[in-house]
C-alpha positions as CSV (number, residue, x, y, z in Angstrom):
1,M,26.9,18.3,-20.3
2,V,23.2,18.5,-19.1
3,R,21.2,15.8,-20.0
4,H,18.2,13.7,-19.9
5,R,15.9,16.9,-20.1
6,N,12.5,16.8,-21.7
7,A,10.4,19.6,-22.9
8,T,6.8,19.2,-24.0
9,N,6.5,22.0,-26.4
10,V,8.6,24.8,-28.0
11,N,8.0,27.4,-25.4
12,G,9.0,24.9,-22.8
13,L,12.0,24.0,-24.7
14,R,12.9,28.0,-25.3
15,R,12.8,28.4,-21.5
16,L,14.8,25.6,-20.9
17,V,17.5,26.9,-23.3
18,C,17.4,30.7,-22.2
19,D,17.8,29.5,-18.5
20,M,21.0,27.3,-18.8
21,E,22.6,29.6,-21.8
22,P,24.8,26.7,-23.0
23,S,27.2,27.3,-25.9
24,D,25.6,24.0,-27.7
25,V,22.4,22.3,-27.9
26,Y,21.7,19.0,-29.0
27,Y,18.7,16.5,-29.0
28,S,18.4,12.9,-28.9
29,C,17.4,11.3,-32.5
30,A,16.1,8.2,-30.5
31,Y,12.6,7.8,-29.3
32,Y,12.0,7.0,-25.7
33,E,9.0,6.0,-23.3
34,N,10.8,8.0,-20.6
35,P,12.9,10.7,-21.8
36,E,14.0,11.9,-18.7
37,A,14.8,8.7,-17.0
38,D,18.4,7.2,-16.5
39,M,19.8,5.7,-19.8
40,D,18.7,2.1,-18.7
41,K,15.3,2.7,-17.9
42,K,14.3,5.2,-20.9
43,G,12.4,2.3,-22.7
44,W,14.2,2.8,-26.3
45,L,11.4,2.9,-28.9
46,G,13.6,3.9,-32.1
47,A,15.8,6.4,-33.5
48,D,16.0,8.5,-36.9
49,L,18.6,7.3,-39.1
50,V,21.6,10.4,-39.3
51,F,24.6,10.8,-41.1
52,D,27.4,13.5,-40.3
53,I,29.5,14.2,-42.9
54,D,32.3,16.7,-41.6
55,A,35.8,17.9,-43.3
56,D,37.4,16.5,-40.6
57,H,37.2,13.0,-42.1
58,I,37.9,14.5,-45.5
59,P,41.5,15.0,-46.4
60,T,41.6,18.4,-48.5
61,A,44.8,20.4,-49.5
62,C,43.7,23.6,-47.5
63,D,44.0,21.6,-44.4
64,K,47.7,22.4,-44.5
65,I,47.1,25.8,-44.8
66,H,44.5,26.8,-42.2
67,D,44.2,24.0,-39.6
68,E,46.9,23.6,-36.8
69,W,47.9,21.3,-33.9
70,L,49.6,21.4,-30.6
71,C,50.8,18.5,-28.6
72,G,49.5,19.0,-25.0
73,K,52.6,16.8,-23.7
74,C,55.6,18.2,-25.4
75,G,54.5,21.5,-27.2
76,F,55.2,20.4,-30.3
77,S,53.3,21.9,-33.3
78,G,52.1,21.5,-36.7
79,K,50.0,22.4,-39.6
80,G,47.5,19.9,-41.4
81,P,45.2,16.9,-40.0
82,T,45.9,16.2,-36.2
83,P,48.1,13.0,-36.2
84,E,47.2,10.1,-33.7
85,T,50.5,10.2,-32.0
86,C,52.9,12.9,-31.5
87,P,55.8,12.5,-33.8
88,A,57.9,13.8,-31.2
89,C,56.9,12.3,-28.1
90,D,54.0,10.0,-29.0
91,G,51.8,11.8,-26.8
92,Q,47.9,11.3,-27.9
93,K,46.4,14.7,-26.5
94,F,46.2,17.8,-28.7
95,D,44.8,21.1,-28.9
96,A,43.7,21.4,-32.7
97,K,42.7,24.2,-34.3
98,T,40.3,23.9,-37.5
99,W,39.0,26.3,-40.1
100,P,35.6,26.2,-41.9
101,C,36.9,27.6,-45.2
102,E,34.7,27.5,-48.4
103,R,37.3,24.5,-49.8
104,C,36.3,22.3,-47.0
105,I,32.5,23.0,-47.4
106,N,32.7,22.4,-51.3
107,S,34.0,19.0,-50.2
108,T,31.6,18.0,-47.5
109,R,28.7,19.2,-50.0
110,E,30.5,16.8,-52.7
111,E,30.1,13.9,-50.2
112,T,26.5,14.9,-49.2
113,A,25.2,14.7,-52.7
114,K,26.5,11.3,-53.3
115,L,25.0,10.1,-50.0
116,I,21.6,11.6,-51.1
117,D,21.8,9.9,-54.2
118,M,22.2,6.6,-52.6
119,L,19.3,6.9,-50.4
120,E,17.0,8.0,-52.9
121,K,17.9,5.4,-55.9
122,D,19.7,2.6,-54.4
123,F,17.4,2.7,-50.9
124,G,14.3,4.0,-52.3
125,I,13.8,6.8,-49.7
126,P,11.7,9.5,-51.0
127,E,13.0,13.3,-51.4
128,N,10.4,14.3,-48.7
129,E,11.7,12.1,-46.0
130,I,15.2,13.0,-46.1
131,R,16.3,16.4,-44.2
132,V,19.4,17.9,-44.7
133,F,21.1,20.6,-42.6
134,F,24.3,22.6,-42.4
135,S,26.0,21.5,-39.3
136,G,27.1,25.1,-38.3
137,H,30.6,24.1,-38.6
138,R,32.2,22.4,-41.8
139,G,29.8,19.8,-43.1
140,Y,26.2,18.8,-43.2
141,H,23.6,16.5,-41.5
142,V,21.6,14.1,-43.3
143,H,18.2,12.8,-41.2
144,V,16.1,10.1,-42.6
145,E,12.6,10.1,-40.4
146,T,10.6,7.7,-41.4
147,E,8.9,4.7,-39.4
148,A,10.7,2.3,-42.1
149,V,14.2,2.6,-40.9
150,R,13.2,3.7,-36.9
151,N,13.9,-0.2,-35.7
152,F,16.8,-0.5,-37.2
153,D,19.4,-2.0,-34.6
154,A,23.1,-0.8,-34.6
155,I,24.2,-3.8,-36.9
156,A,21.4,-2.7,-39.6
157,R,22.7,0.4,-39.7
158,K,26.3,-0.6,-40.0
159,E,25.6,-2.4,-43.0
160,I,23.9,0.9,-44.5
161,V,26.8,2.6,-43.5
162,D,29.1,-0.5,-45.3
163,Y,27.1,0.2,-48.7
164,V,27.4,4.2,-48.6
165,Y,31.3,3.2,-48.4
166,G,31.2,0.2,-51.0
167,L,32.7,-1.9,-48.3
168,G,32.9,-5.6,-49.4
169,L,32.2,-5.1,-53.2
170,E,32.9,-8.7,-54.8
171,G,35.6,-8.6,-57.2
172,F,37.3,-5.2,-56.1
173,D,39.4,-6.4,-53.6
174,Q,42.9,-7.8,-54.0
175,R,42.0,-11.6,-52.6
176,Q,39.5,-11.7,-55.4
177,A,41.5,-10.4,-58.0
178,E,44.2,-13.0,-57.3
179,K,41.7,-15.5,-57.2
180,S,40.4,-14.3,-61.2
181,K,44.0,-14.6,-62.0
182,K,44.6,-18.0,-60.7
183,K,41.4,-19.0,-62.8
184,A,42.2,-17.2,-65.9
185,T,38.8,-16.1,-66.4
186,N,37.1,-13.1,-67.9
187,P,35.4,-10.9,-66.8
188,V,36.8,-10.0,-63.5
189,F,33.4,-8.9,-62.5
190,S,30.0,-8.5,-64.3
191,L,28.5,-5.1,-63.7
192,H,24.8,-5.1,-63.9
193,D,22.3,-2.0,-63.8
194,F,21.4,-1.8,-60.1
195,G,23.3,-0.2,-57.1
196,W,26.8,-0.2,-56.9
197,N,27.3,-2.4,-60.1
198,K,25.4,0.5,-62.0
199,R,27.6,3.1,-60.1
200,I,31.1,1.3,-60.8
201,K,29.7,0.8,-64.4
202,L,28.8,4.4,-65.1
203,G,32.0,5.9,-63.0
204,M,34.4,3.9,-65.1
205,Q,32.4,5.1,-68.3
206,R,32.7,8.8,-67.1
207,F,36.5,8.2,-65.3
208,I,37.8,6.7,-69.1
209,L,36.1,9.2,-71.3
210,N,37.9,12.1,-69.2
211,A,40.8,10.6,-68.2
212,T,44.4,12.0,-68.8
213,K,47.2,9.9,-68.9
214,E,48.4,11.5,-65.6
215,D,45.2,10.6,-64.3
216,L,45.9,7.0,-65.4
217,N,49.6,7.0,-64.2
218,S,48.6,8.3,-60.8
219,I,46.2,5.0,-60.1
220,G,49.2,2.8,-61.4
221,I,47.9,2.0,-64.7
222,K,51.0,0.8,-66.7
223,R,50.3,1.1,-70.4
224,P,48.0,4.2,-70.5
225,D,48.1,4.8,-73.9
226,V,46.0,1.5,-74.8
227,I,43.3,2.8,-73.1
228,L,43.8,6.6,-74.3
229,Q,43.9,5.5,-77.7
230,N,40.4,3.0,-77.1
231,K,38.6,5.4,-74.8
232,K,35.3,5.9,-76.5
233,D,34.9,2.0,-77.4
234,I,36.0,1.1,-74.0
235,A,33.3,3.6,-72.5
236,E,30.8,3.0,-74.9
237,R,31.0,-0.4,-75.6
238,Y,33.4,-3.0,-73.8
239,I,32.4,-1.7,-70.3
240,E,28.7,-1.7,-71.1
241,E,28.9,-5.1,-72.5
242,N,31.4,-6.3,-69.7
243,R,33.6,-7.3,-72.6
244,W,37.0,-7.0,-70.6
245,A,39.2,-9.2,-72.8
246,S,38.3,-7.0,-76.0
247,V,41.1,-4.5,-75.5
248,K,44.3,-6.0,-76.4
249,G,47.1,-5.2,-73.7
250,V,44.5,-4.4,-71.1
251,G,44.3,-7.2,-68.4
252,T,42.4,-7.9,-65.2
253,E,44.7,-6.0,-63.2
254,T,44.1,-2.9,-65.1
255,W,40.3,-3.2,-64.8
256,R,40.5,-3.9,-60.9
257,K,42.9,-0.8,-60.5
258,I,40.4,1.4,-62.4
259,A,37.2,0.0,-60.6
260,Q,38.5,0.3,-57.4
261,H,39.5,4.0,-58.0
262,V,36.0,4.6,-59.1
263,K,34.7,3.0,-56.4
264,E,36.4,5.1,-53.6
265,R,35.4,8.3,-55.8
266,E,31.5,7.2,-55.7
267,A,31.4,6.2,-52.2
268,A,30.3,8.8,-49.5
269,N,32.6,9.8,-46.6
270,V,30.4,9.7,-43.6
271,D,30.9,9.4,-39.9
272,T,30.5,5.8,-39.3
273,V,30.2,6.3,-35.4
274,V,27.2,8.8,-35.8
275,T,25.3,6.5,-37.8
276,T,25.4,3.4,-35.9
277,D,24.8,4.9,-32.7
278,I,21.1,4.0,-31.9
279,H,21.2,6.5,-28.8
280,R,23.0,9.4,-31.0
281,L,22.7,13.3,-29.7
282,I,22.6,15.6,-32.6
283,R,23.0,19.3,-32.9
284,M,19.5,21.0,-32.8
285,D,18.2,22.9,-36.0
286,G,18.3,26.6,-35.7
287,T,21.0,26.9,-32.5
288,L,24.5,28.1,-32.8
289,H,27.5,26.1,-33.2
290,G,29.9,26.6,-30.5
291,K,32.8,26.7,-32.7
292,T,31.5,29.1,-35.1
293,G,28.5,31.1,-34.0
294,L,26.8,29.8,-37.1
295,K,23.5,28.2,-36.9
296,K,22.7,24.6,-37.8
297,V,20.1,25.4,-40.9
298,K,18.0,23.0,-42.8
299,F,17.3,23.7,-46.2
300,P,15.4,21.3,-49.1
301,V,17.3,18.4,-50.8
302,K,17.0,20.3,-54.2
303,H,18.9,23.2,-52.8
304,L,22.2,21.5,-51.6
305,S,24.3,22.5,-54.9
306,D,23.5,26.3,-54.3
307,F,22.9,26.5,-50.5
308,D,25.8,29.5,-49.1
309,P,26.5,28.6,-45.5
310,F,28.5,31.8,-44.8
311,T,25.5,33.9,-45.7
312,E,22.3,31.8,-44.9
313,A,23.7,30.6,-41.4
314,V,25.0,33.7,-40.2
315,A,22.7,34.5,-37.0
316,F,24.2,38.2,-36.2
317,K,23.8,40.5,-39.0
318,E,23.9,43.9,-36.9
319,G,26.5,45.7,-35.0
320,T,30.4,45.5,-34.8
321,A,32.8,44.2,-32.1
322,K,36.6,44.9,-31.5
323,V,38.9,41.9,-31.5
324,F,42.6,41.2,-30.8
325,V,43.4,38.3,-33.7
326,S,46.3,36.2,-33.0
327,V,46.3,34.8,-36.2
328,A,43.6,33.7,-38.9
329,P,43.3,33.3,-42.5
330,Q,41.2,35.2,-45.1
331,F,37.6,34.3,-44.9
332,R,34.1,35.5,-46.4
333,L,31.0,36.2,-44.6
334,G,28.1,37.3,-46.9
335,E,29.4,39.6,-49.2
336,N,32.3,40.8,-47.2
337,T,35.6,39.4,-47.3
338,F,38.0,39.5,-44.1
339,G,41.7,38.9,-43.1
340,P,44.1,37.4,-43.3
341,Y,45.4,38.7,-39.9
342,T,48.2,38.1,-37.5
343,K,48.5,39.9,-34.3
344,K,46.3,42.6,-35.0
345,E,43.3,44.6,-33.2
346,V,40.5,45.2,-35.4
347,E,36.6,46.1,-35.3
348,L,34.5,43.8,-37.4
349,P,30.8,42.9,-37.5
350,T,29.4,40.7,-34.8
351,A,29.4,37.7,-37.0
352,A,32.9,37.6,-38.0
353,A,34.3,38.5,-34.6
354,L,32.5,35.9,-33.0
355,L,33.6,33.5,-35.8
356,L,37.4,34.5,-34.6
357,I,36.8,34.0,-31.1
358,C,34.7,30.6,-31.2
359,K,37.6,29.2,-33.3
360,G,40.4,30.3,-30.5
361,R,41.9,32.8,-33.0
362,A,41.0,36.1,-31.3
363,E,40.1,37.7,-27.9
364,A,37.4,40.4,-27.1
365,V,38.8,43.9,-26.7
366,K,37.2,45.8,-23.7
367,D,36.5,49.4,-24.5
């Protein structure tokens, strides 16, 4: 890791990168008086507010299909998310292989959309002060580059993360529910039309209107038929007016479970460490990701829903390369689909071959 470098212009930065030929390039989200000095002498002036939304932190069904891990201590292996400790030897060092599939990317896109909606509507940050990037791997970066947040310390940034996650909402945790039971009062919570209260209210209305018996059973609702028979009145009148006692047979615990489920669906799953770090290094826009060979790409907020990273983040669009693939799932780049491969030598477009090599799934074949 080469750090504490400063470039005063784009040409200087380009020369610096070309001379080092690094696999990855990062820059500091913080502003300093003396960027090239040691950390304790830099003179911190502030930092952009940065969010990292990565598939590594979002459980998806496809993880068990394309992700693998190998214990560095005993060699025990498995599929799916990497465990904290090896089930065979309690080791904590793993060789993990992940894959950027379209399902993973879609899951991070959904979380990014929820985050942006909160930043705009709940924090009042205008769209033109929000920068959105595909990370080059399995997710997105969101930067808020405005002086209004630049001087926030780590504690203030943690408060923002807690809000995004919906932590500490009154009336939604078990202790608050127990207190409500003892007082025998209704409602358990009163939902107004601002911030998380509005999100919970609208989310409960949407959930109940579209819920099936299986949906309600899955979150522990014991009498789903009562809700299903009254779903329109519940969504359009009782939730809107906080009339929690209006549905006979639906009590405090049922409302709490529905609200908790909705809160978890409405929350945005971000990497808390990245956002709270006031000295954070983040991948540089336009550079290649060392694990994929794809670019980190900036695009307008309004294009999040239709941005295609497997087309727009492809850097190498000409040439081919021969590789020997150990194992790789089926994947798409542009309009072409490749694989699946198992112990096979193939000639692929440069971008596809590079992706496999960077993910540790293939080796280059010399002519």
